[in-house]
C-alpha positions in Angstrom: -94.8 43.6 13.1 -92.4 46.3 12.1 -95.0 47.8 9.8 -97.5 47.8 12.6 -95.2 49.6 15.0 -94.3 52.1 12.3 -98.0 52.8 11.7 -98.6 53.4 15.4 -95.7 55.8 15.6 -96.9 57.6 12.5 -100.4 57.9 13.9 -99.1 59.2 17.2 -97.0 61.8 15.4 -99.9 62.9 13.3 -102.2 63.3 16.3 -99.5 65.2 18.2 -99.1 67.6 15.3 -102.8 68.5 15.4 -102.3 70.8 18.4 -103.1 74.5 17.6 -102.1 77.5 19.7 -104.3 80.6 19.8 -103.1 83.8 21.3 -105.4 86.7 22.2 -107.2 88.5 25.0 -108.4 86.7 28.1 -111.1 88.5 30.0 -111.7 87.4 33.6 -114.4 88.6 36.0 -114.7 87.6 39.7 -118.0 88.5 41.2 -118.4 91.1 38.5 -115.0 92.8 38.9 -112.8 92.2 35.9 -109.6 92.6 34.0 -108.0 91.3 30.8 -104.6 89.9 29.8 -102.8 88.3 27.0 -103.0 84.5 27.0 -102.5 81.4 24.9 -104.9 78.5 24.7 -104.1 75.2 23.0 -106.6 72.9 21.2 -105.3 69.4 20.6 -107.3 67.1 18.3 -107.2 63.7 20.0 -109.5 61.8 17.5 -111.7 62.8 14.7 -114.3 64.1 17.1 -112.6 64.6 20.5 -110.4 67.5 21.6 -108.3 68.7 24.6 -108.3 72.3 25.6 -105.3 73.7 27.7 -104.9 77.1 29.3 -101.4 76.9 30.9 -100.2 79.2 33.7 -103.5 80.9 34.2 -103.2 84.1 36.2 -105.9 86.2 37.7 -105.1 89.9 37.2 -107.9 91.9 38.9 -107.7 95.3 40.6 -103.9 95.5 40.1 -103.4 92.3 42.0 -102.1 89.1 40.3 -102.8 85.6 41.6 -101.1 82.6 40.1 -103.9 79.9 39.6 -102.4 77.2 37.4 -103.2 75.0 34.4 -106.7 74.4 33.3 -106.7 71.1 31.3 -109.9 69.7 29.8 -109.5 66.3 28.1 -111.4 64.2 25.6 -114.2 66.7 24.9 -116.6 65.7 22.2 -116.9 68.1 19.3 -119.3 68.8 16.5 -118.3 70.6 13.3 -120.9 72.8 11.4 -120.3 75.5 8.8 -116.5 75.3 9.2 -116.4 75.7 13.0 -116.0 73.0 15.7 -117.8 73.4 19.0 -116.8 71.6 22.1 -118.7 71.8 25.5 -118.2 70.3 28.9 -119.8 70.5 32.4 -117.4 68.9 34.7 -115.2 69.2 37.8 -111.4 69.4 37.5 -108.4 69.8 39.6 -106.4 72.8 38.4 -102.7 71.7 38.3 -99.7 73.7 39.2 -98.2 75.9 36.5 -94.6 75.6 35.3 -93.3 79.2 35.6 -90.1 79.2 37.6 -90.6 82.5 39.3 -94.0 81.5 40.9 -93.5 79.8 44.3 -97.2 79.1 45.0 -100.1 78.2 42.7 -103.7 78.6 44.1 -105.4 76.0 41.8 -104.1 72.8 43.4 -105.2 74.0 46.8 -108.8 74.4 45.6 -109.5 70.6 45.1 -112.1 69.8 42.5 -113.4 72.9 40.8 -116.9 72.9 39.0 -116.4 74.2 35.5 -118.6 74.8 32.5 -116.8 75.4 29.2 -117.9 76.1 25.6 -115.4 76.7 22.8 -115.9 77.3 19.1 -112.9 77.3 16.7 -111.5 76.7 13.3 -107.9 76.8 12.1 -107.8 80.6 12.4 -109.9 81.7 15.4 -110.9 80.4 18.8 -113.6 81.7 21.2 -113.9 80.2 24.7 -116.2 80.8 27.7 -115.4 79.2 31.0 -117.7 79.6 34.0 -116.4 78.5 37.4 -118.9 78.5 40.3 -116.9 78.6 43.5 -119.6 80.4 45.6 -119.9 77.6 48.2 -116.1 77.1 48.6 -114.7 80.6 48.4 -117.6 82.9 47.7 -116.7 83.6 44.1 -118.2 83.3 40.6 -115.4 83.4 38.0 -116.1 83.9 34.3 -113.3 83.6 31.7 -113.8 84.7 28.1 -111.1 84.3 25.4 -110.9 85.4 21.8 -107.8 84.5 20.0 -106.2 83.8 16.6 -103.8 81.2 15.4 -100.7 83.2 14.2 -99.6 80.1 12.1 -102.8 79.8 10.1 -103.0 81.1 6.6 -105.2 84.2 6.4 -108.7 83.2 5.4 -111.2 85.1 3.3 -112.6 88.2 5.2 -116.2 89.1 4.9 -117.2 86.3 2.5 -120.7 85.2 3.6 -121.5 81.7 2.5 -117.9 80.5 2.2 -118.6 77.3 4.2 -115.6 75.4 2.8 -113.3 78.3 3.6 -111.6 78.2 0.2 -112.0 81.9 -0.5 -114.9 81.4 -3.0 -118.6 81.1 -2.7 -119.5 78.4 -5.1 -121.3 75.1 -5.6 -118.9 73.4 -3.2 -120.4 75.5 -0.4 -123.9 74.6 -1.4 -123.0 70.9 -1.4 -121.3 71.3 2.1 -124.5 72.9 3.5 -126.7 70.1 2.0 -124.4 67.4 3.4 -124.5 69.0 6.9 -128.3 69.2 6.7 -128.5 65.5 5.7 -126.1 64.6 8.5 -123.4 63.4 6.1 -120.8 65.8 7.6 
């Protein structure tokens, strides 16, 4: 029994350690008017093929005005990995939760109720690209688009400009060819 409990604790610690933070530019447009800001998005690998995506303390900075929105949390999204990048997609409705910044007395997100949201993200250990589309035209007359490009500052620098380096080991060799063949055969 002790071995089983130790294995469960070890597995939980391993999964918890698979969270990766990406920092970069977050571009936001509301009905075509936009702005950009620095942000951090976290990807947490839940199982071999499911992921969570979290954008904490989301703020809208448009036209010199800042609105505190809250936390966008998308859980248990199925992912597929091809050519060294994992892609996750969802089309769902979520409740944006209150952020945790102490100097913000009011967060808009929780007041909106369920928010229809479409999200696509593609990432590896080094980079993350996210697009979030929120259609709130019926509720508040707004179409909100969020685009994010970020990097993982903790990741080892990868090879730059090496076409065909599917295994991301810095070399274009037979291992890359085998990886492509396995992907085509559905083995990876």
